[in-house]
C-alpha positions in Angstrom: 117.2 105.4 36.9 119.2 103.7 39.6 122.8 102.8 39.8 122.4 100.1 42.5 120.0 97.3 43.1 119.8 94.1 45.2 120.6 90.8 43.6 118.8 87.5 44.3 120.9 87.0 47.5 120.1 90.5 48.8 123.6 91.8 48.0 123.9 95.4 46.6 125.2 95.4 43.1 126.2 98.3 40.8 124.8 98.5 37.3 128.3 98.0 35.8 128.4 94.5 37.3 124.8 93.5 36.6 123.7 91.1 33.9 121.1 91.7 31.3 117.8 89.7 31.4 118.2 89.2 35.1 115.7 90.3 37.8 117.1 92.6 40.5 115.2 94.4 43.3 115.0 98.2 44.0 116.8 99.3 47.2 113.8 101.4 48.2 110.6 99.6 47.3 111.9 96.0 46.6 110.2 96.1 43.2 111.6 94.1 40.3 114.3 96.0 38.4 116.3 95.2 35.3 119.4 96.5 33.6 119.3 99.0 30.8 122.0 100.9 29.0 124.3 100.8 26.0 126.9 102.6 24.0 125.0 105.9 24.2 123.2 105.5 27.5 124.6 104.9 31.0 124.0 101.5 32.4 121.3 101.7 35.1 118.4 99.8 36.6 114.8 100.5 35.8 111.6 99.3 37.4 109.7 96.7 35.4 106.4 98.0 36.9 107.3 101.4 38.6 105.3 102.1 41.8 104.1 105.7 42.2 105.5 105.8 45.8 109.2 104.8 44.9 111.5 107.8 44.5 114.3 105.8 43.0 112.7 105.3 39.6 112.2 109.1 39.2 115.9 109.8 38.9 117.0 111.1 35.5 120.4 111.3 33.7 121.3 114.7 35.1 120.7 113.4 38.6 123.0 110.4 38.0 125.7 112.7 36.5 125.6 114.9 39.6 125.9 111.8 41.8 128.9 110.6 39.8 130.5 114.1 39.8 130.2 114.3 43.6 131.7 110.8 44.0 134.7 111.9 41.9 135.2 115.0 44.0 135.2 113.1 47.3 138.0 110.9 48.7 138.0 107.5 47.0 136.4 104.8 49.1 134.8 107.2 51.5 131.8 108.0 49.5 128.7 105.8 48.7 126.1 106.5 46.1 122.5 105.5 46.9 123.4 104.4 50.4 120.4 102.8 52.2 119.5 103.9 55.7 116.8 101.2 56.6 116.2 102.6 60.1 114.8 105.8 58.6 113.5 104.3 55.4 115.8 106.6 53.3 118.4 106.1 50.5 120.9 108.9 50.4 121.9 110.1 46.9 125.6 110.5 48.1 126.9 109.7 51.6 130.4 111.0 52.6 130.8 108.5 55.4 133.8 109.8 57.4 132.4 113.3 57.5 128.8 112.2 58.1 127.5 114.3 55.3 124.6 113.5 53.0 124.3 115.1 49.6 120.7 115.2 48.4 120.3 116.1 44.7 117.0 117.6 43.6 116.1 118.1 39.9 112.3 117.5 40.3 109.8 119.4 42.5 109.9 118.8 46.2 107.9 120.2 49.0 109.2 122.1 52.0 107.8 119.4 54.2 109.7 116.6 52.4 112.9 118.6 52.7 112.3 119.2 56.4 111.5 115.5 56.9 114.7 114.3 55.1 116.8 116.7 57.1 115.3 115.6 60.3 115.7 111.9 59.4 119.4 112.2 58.5 120.1 114.5 61.4 118.7 111.9 63.8 121.5 109.6 62.7 124.1 112.3 63.1 124.5 113.3 59.5 124.4 116.9 58.0 122.5 117.3 54.8 123.7 119.4 51.9 121.2 120.0 49.1 122.1 120.4 45.4 119.3 121.9 43.4 119.3 121.9 39.6 119.0 125.3 37.8 116.5 123.9 35.4 113.8 124.0 38.1 115.4 126.0 40.9 117.4 129.1 41.4 114.8 131.1 39.4 113.5 134.6 40.0 110.8 133.1 42.3 112.1 130.8 45.0 110.3 127.6 45.9 109.1 126.8 49.4 111.9 124.3 49.7 114.6 126.9 48.7 113.1 129.4 51.2 113.1 126.7 53.9 116.8 126.0 53.3 117.8 129.7 53.2 119.9 129.2 56.4 121.1 125.7 55.6 123.7 124.4 53.3 122.5 124.2 49.7 123.9 124.8 46.3 122.8 125.0 42.7 124.0 123.1 39.6 123.6 123.6 35.8 125.2 120.3 34.9 123.6 118.6 31.8 123.2 115.0 30.8 126.7 114.9 29.4 128.2 116.0 32.7 129.0 119.5 31.4 128.4 122.2 34.0 129.2 122.9 37.6 127.9 123.0 41.1 
């Protein structure tokens, strides 16, 4: 699920402003995306033909709720969700622009090497990375390699559910 996509003119558009039955393009892979959502499901973009290499289509409802929660906590207008960084081929989950902080939300498995690479990429642009791991997969009795790697770096855990109930 994605909250943002590119319209036919290459402009970033939020799912709340998007039209149904219109083709949009994924911020990461450029693949065709369309709008989905309704009274019981948050409006979001989905890949028409999801490529295996695109990380954007792998986001679930909990991931989106955590993004929105962080956006509500940070100063209005100073936070961007799914902010593209073309020079490093990354899209930040949440970017707190004035403080140069990236929040990376992780609900699915991730390798230590991918965590290290993301940290290095964002650090090369002067950003600090704060990781938010979801309790469903992380913060268990046996730590993952990614959690061990981040033991001396900023990282937190969340138990938030699809309805936005929970905390970081």
